C-alpha positions in Angstrom: 5.8 -30.3 -4.9 6.1 -27.4 -7.3 3.6 -24.4 -7.1 3.0 -22.3 -10.2 1.1 -19.2 -11.2 0.5 -19.8 -14.8 3.8 -21.2 -16.2 5.8 -19.2 -13.6 7.3 -21.3 -10.7 6.5 -19.9 -7.5 8.5 -22.2 -5.4 8.8 -25.7 -4.1 7.9 -27.3 -0.9 8.3 -30.9 0.5 5.1 -32.9 1.7 4.8 -33.2 5.2 3.7 -36.3 7.3 0.0 -35.5 6.5 0.7 -35.2 2.8 0.4 -31.4 2.8 3.0 -28.9 1.3 2.9 -25.2 2.1 4.5 -22.2 0.4 5.0 -18.6 1.3 5.6 -16.2 -1.4 5.8 -12.6 -2.4 5.7 -13.4 -6.1 1.9 -12.8 -6.7 0.6 -9.7 -8.2 -2.7 -7.9 -8.4 -5.0 -9.7 -10.9 -6.5 -12.9 -11.9 -4.1 -15.8 -11.0 -4.0 -19.3 -12.5 -2.5 -21.1 -9.5 -1.3 -24.7 -9.7 0.2 -27.3 -7.4 2.0 -30.2 -9.1 3.1 -33.3 -7.4 5.6 -35.4 -9.4 4.6 -38.5 -7.7 6.6 -41.2 -5.9 7.1 -44.9 -5.7 4.0 -45.4 -4.0 1.9 -42.4 -4.9 0.7 -41.2 -8.2 1.5 -37.7 -9.7 -1.3 -35.1 -9.0 -2.3 -31.6 -10.2 -4.5 -29.2 -8.3 -5.6 -26.0 -9.9 -7.2 -22.8 -8.7 -8.2 -19.4 -10.2 -7.9 -16.6 -7.6 -8.4 -12.9 -7.9 -5.8 -10.8 -6.0 -6.9 -7.3 -5.3 -4.9 -4.2 -4.3 -4.7 -3.8 -0.4 -6.6 -0.9 1.1 -4.7 2.2 2.6 -5.8 4.7 5.1 -4.4 8.3 5.4 -4.4 10.2 8.6 -3.5 13.8 8.5 -2.2 15.9 11.3 -1.5 19.7 12.0 0.8 20.6 14.7 -0.4 24.2 14.8 -4.2 25.0 14.3 -4.9 27.9 14.2 -1.8 29.3 12.5 -0.8 33.1 11.7 -0.6 34.2 7.9 2.8 33.8 6.4 3.9 31.5 9.2 5.4 28.1 8.0 3.4 25.0 9.3 4.0 21.3 9.1 1.4 19.1 7.3 1.9 15.4 8.3 0.2 12.6 6.5 0.6 9.0 7.4 -0.3 6.1 5.1 -1.1 2.8 6.6 -1.8 -0.5 5.0 -2.5 -4.1 6.2 0.6 -5.3 4.2 3.0 -5.1 7.1 5.4 -3.1 4.9 5.9 0.6 4.5 3.9 1.9 1.5 5.6 3.7 -1.4 4.1 6.2 -3.8 3.3 9.9 -3.5 1.2 12.2 -1.2 -0.2 15.2 -2.6 -1.1 18.1 -0.2 -3.9 20.5 -1.5 -5.8 23.4 -0.1 -8.9 23.4 -2.0 -7.9 23.1 -5.5 -4.4 24.4 -5.0 -1.6 21.9 -4.9 0.6 23.0 -1.9 3.3 20.2 -2.8 3.9 16.6 -3.5 6.0 14.3 -1.2 7.4 10.9 -2.2 7.1 8.1 0.2 10.2 5.9 0.6 10.6 2.7 2.6 12.7 4.8 5.3 9.8 7.1 5.8 7.5 4.4 7.1 4.5 5.7 5.3 5.1 9.3 6.7 5.0 12.3 4.4 5.8 15.9 5.8 5.3 19.1 3.9 6.3 22.4 5.3 4.3 25.3 3.8 3.5 29.0 4.4 1.4 29.3 1.3 -2.0 29.0 3.1 -4.3 32.2 2.7 -6.0 33.8 5.7 -9.3 32.4 6.7 -10.5 28.6 6.9 -8.6 26.1 4.7 -9.4 22.5 3.9 -6.2 20.7 3.7 -6.3 17.3 1.9 -3.7 14.7 1.7 -4.1 12.2 -1.2 -2.1 9.1 -1.3 -1.5 8.0 -4.9 -1.5 4.2 -4.3 0.7 1.6 -6.2 0.0 -1.6 -8.1 -0.6 -3.3 -4.9 -2.2 -0.6 -2.6 -5.2 1.4 -3.4 -5.1 5.2 -3.1 -6.9 7.2 -0.3 -7.2 10.5 1.2 -7.9 12.5 4.4 -9.0 16.2 4.8 -8.7 18.6 7.9 -9.7 22.1 8.4 -6.8 24.6 9.2 -7.6 28.3 10.4 -5.1 30.8 9.3 -5.5 34.1 11.2 
């Protein structure tokens, strides 16, 4: 049995004793899919075709933001740590932008090796109460998200 998305072959699978075939693939992309399963037939079974239109949406993400020092002292460097999690079972890629109010503190690129963790060291926070936001950009397969936390600088 061959499985298709439109005219693209996703893979092949053999029918089991119950007449079912299963295919696991990572070749699907976000959007509307025209899926087909085509059975060529045999000496005792006719050929068959099954079609299905399926919409595949981007996976959700959740950002958690952690400050190891709070409150901090003016001019002292602190680490801003954001962790991006998804339900895909793989480490997300993309970027995390750290802001304080409307001021961008920095942008960190997530790589597979970081396991969704972005760390930015900064000493650019002004004295007083600051709202730190970590915003994950998302990718074609993962929606963006953000988290905010208050940081007091004395």
